[in-house]
VMD Tcl script that draws the C-alpha trace (Angstrom):
set ca {
  {-0.21 0.11 -0.07}
  {1.52 3.56 -1.20}
  {2.18 6.02 1.57}
  {-0.89 8.54 1.67}
  {-0.21 12.29 2.96}
  {-1.50 12.89 6.19}
  {-3.34 16.54 5.91}
  {-4.28 17.70 9.51}
  {-7.46 19.48 10.44}
  {-6.91 23.43 9.94}
  {-6.71 25.43 13.58}
  {-9.79 27.26 14.31}
  {-9.65 30.56 15.88}
  {-11.90 31.42 18.78}
  {-14.96 33.91 17.41}
  {-14.66 36.20 20.88}
  {-11.53 37.75 20.66}
  {-10.46 41.23 19.92}
  {-11.68 43.15 16.58}
  {-11.00 46.15 15.36}
  {-13.87 48.00 13.03}
  {-12.94 50.41 10.42}
  {-15.03 52.43 7.79}
  {-14.86 50.70 4.54}
  {-14.09 53.37 2.15}
  {-15.55 53.07 -1.52}
  {-12.54 53.49 -4.03}
  {-9.96 51.01 -5.28}
  {-7.17 48.90 -3.85}
  {-3.61 50.11 -3.95}
  {-0.53 48.77 -2.75}
  {2.81 50.52 -2.26}
  {5.70 48.33 -2.24}
  {9.04 49.35 -0.76}
  {12.08 47.47 -1.37}
  {14.97 46.68 1.05}
  {16.82 48.96 -1.71}
  {14.28 51.64 -1.05}
  {12.54 51.00 -4.69}
  {9.11 51.76 -4.40}
  {6.62 50.57 -6.63}
  {2.63 50.86 -7.40}
  {-0.15 48.21 -7.49}
  {-3.73 47.64 -7.73}
  {-5.49 44.57 -6.15}
  {-4.12 42.12 -8.56}
  {-1.12 43.55 -10.34}
  {1.59 45.84 -10.72}
  {0.61 49.23 -12.42}
  {2.51 52.02 -14.03}
  {2.14 55.62 -14.89}
  {1.55 54.09 -18.46}
  {-0.85 51.60 -17.30}
  {-2.21 53.35 -14.52}
  {-5.54 52.53 -11.97}
  {-7.08 56.01 -11.38}
  {-3.97 57.85 -11.41}
  {-2.32 56.08 -8.22}
  {0.96 54.82 -9.81}
  {1.45 58.88 -10.71}
  {0.90 59.19 -7.49}
  {3.22 56.89 -5.95}
  {5.97 57.99 -8.40}
  {5.19 61.64 -6.92}
  {5.65 60.75 -3.45}
  {8.26 58.06 -3.50}
  {10.46 59.44 -1.38}
  {7.84 59.97 1.56}
  {6.68 56.59 0.71}
  {10.07 54.90 1.18}
  {9.54 55.76 4.77}
  {6.85 53.30 5.00}
  {9.70 50.61 5.32}
  {10.07 47.53 3.40}
  {7.32 45.59 2.50}
  {3.38 45.86 1.25}
  {1.67 48.59 2.16}
  {-2.11 48.07 1.34}
  {-4.71 50.62 1.34}
  {-7.55 52.37 -0.48}
  {-6.94 54.96 -3.20}
  {-10.30 57.18 -3.10}
  {-11.99 60.30 -3.50}
  {-12.37 62.68 -6.87}
  {-13.31 60.55 -9.82}
  {-13.31 57.18 -8.03}
  {-16.45 55.44 -7.18}
  {-18.33 57.56 -4.33}
  {-15.87 60.64 -4.65}
  {-17.08 61.41 -1.09}
  {-17.24 65.50 -2.19}
  {-13.22 65.37 -2.35}
  {-11.83 67.76 -4.90}
  {-8.65 65.27 -4.59}
  {-7.88 61.91 -4.23}
  {-6.33 60.14 -0.99}
  {-4.38 57.23 -0.17}
  {-5.68 55.44 3.02}
  {-3.46 52.60 4.68}
  {-5.42 49.72 6.03}
  {-2.92 48.67 9.06}
  {-4.41 50.71 11.77}
  {-2.52 48.59 14.15}
  {0.76 50.09 12.96}
  {-0.35 53.46 11.21}
  {-3.58 54.54 12.99}
  {-4.08 56.44 16.21}
  {-2.04 54.74 18.68}
  {-0.19 52.41 16.26}
  {3.40 51.71 16.64}
  {4.48 53.64 13.92}
  {1.72 56.84 13.95}
  {4.51 59.23 14.37}
  {6.35 58.22 11.31}
  {3.36 57.93 9.01}
  {4.28 59.67 5.65}
  {2.15 63.13 5.61}
  {0.78 62.08 2.03}
  {-1.23 59.20 3.60}
  {-4.10 59.00 5.72}
  {-5.60 55.79 7.50}
  {-8.88 54.05 7.48}
  {-10.70 55.62 10.31}
  {-11.24 53.21 13.47}
  {-14.67 53.08 14.46}
  {-14.34 50.71 17.52}
  {-12.06 48.03 19.25}
  {-12.89 45.06 21.56}
  {-14.03 41.74 21.72}
  {-16.19 40.28 18.89}
  {-19.73 41.19 19.66}
  {-22.51 41.06 16.84}
  {-24.59 43.52 18.73}
  {-22.12 45.84 19.16}
  {-21.12 45.44 15.36}
  {-24.64 46.25 14.48}
  {-24.61 49.46 16.45}
  {-21.09 50.82 15.19}
  {-22.65 50.22 11.66}
  {-25.66 52.15 12.31}
  {-23.92 55.13 13.77}
  {-22.02 55.05 10.52}
  {-24.82 54.63 8.34}
  {-26.95 57.50 10.20}
  {-24.03 59.98 10.94}
  {-22.22 59.58 7.93}
  {-18.46 59.00 6.90}
  {-15.73 59.51 9.54}
  {-12.98 59.67 6.69}
  {-14.73 62.48 4.55}
  {-17.04 64.42 7.40}
  {-20.17 65.68 6.13}
  {-20.57 62.91 3.33}
  {-23.75 60.87 4.09}
  {-23.27 57.47 2.03}
  {-20.73 55.66 3.63}
  {-19.94 52.29 2.06}
  {-19.95 50.18 5.30}
  {-17.54 48.77 7.69}
  {-14.62 46.31 7.95}
  {-13.94 44.07 10.98}
  {-10.61 42.85 11.42}
  {-10.77 39.82 13.76}
  {-7.31 39.63 15.45}
  {-7.44 35.72 16.25}
  {-8.32 34.82 12.61}
  {-6.00 37.28 10.81}
  {-8.69 38.16 8.46}
  {-11.06 41.14 7.62}
  {-14.94 40.95 6.98}
  {-16.75 43.67 5.53}
  {-20.10 44.57 5.29}
  {-21.60 46.94 3.00}
  {-24.69 48.99 3.50}
  {-25.89 48.52 -0.16}
  {-27.80 44.98 0.63}
  {-24.41 43.45 1.41}
  {-23.98 42.16 -2.49}
  {-26.87 39.80 -2.17}
  {-30.60 39.83 -2.07}
  {-31.87 40.06 1.42}
  {-29.17 41.40 3.11}
  {-29.80 43.56 6.43}
  {-29.83 47.23 5.55}
}
mol new
graphics top color blue
foreach p $ca { graphics top sphere $p radius 0.5 }
foreach p [lrange $ca 0 end-1] q [lrange $ca 1 end] { graphics top cylinder $p $q radius 0.2 }
display resetview
């Protein structure tokens, strides 16, 4: 009989662990890559982009701000490119790049003080143990009170819940959450 590879059952994170709830911005995903050598490169959700093959001007913005963006340090820095001319537009005259990693770049984050001035961070709406009712309250407040990222804009897209134990983000959008019968 031939040897059969054993595949263990995957680890199952506990549900009632710490979460961070942020505002989900309606734009286009972007990534700023900083190499060990200081090289800075732009990407979209699923490909590298250039100024000749751009995504709403993100590669141009990255190129223009490369010196500042290099201070993010080596690695991949994901965020949302949003504002004028993209999706909801948020009533902005220009575009913004908001980093997703609030634990590093957000208020109280380990590298908050060294965040490049050209970058924003997605707004944190709440932190604490997973609580479905509490998540609903946070979502309702955002929907009723409007965007935190762009005050006065009354049609925010939704929320993102980062579950620390699962190391996974989950989104909830106010437009029916992408399927019929979803909670509004």
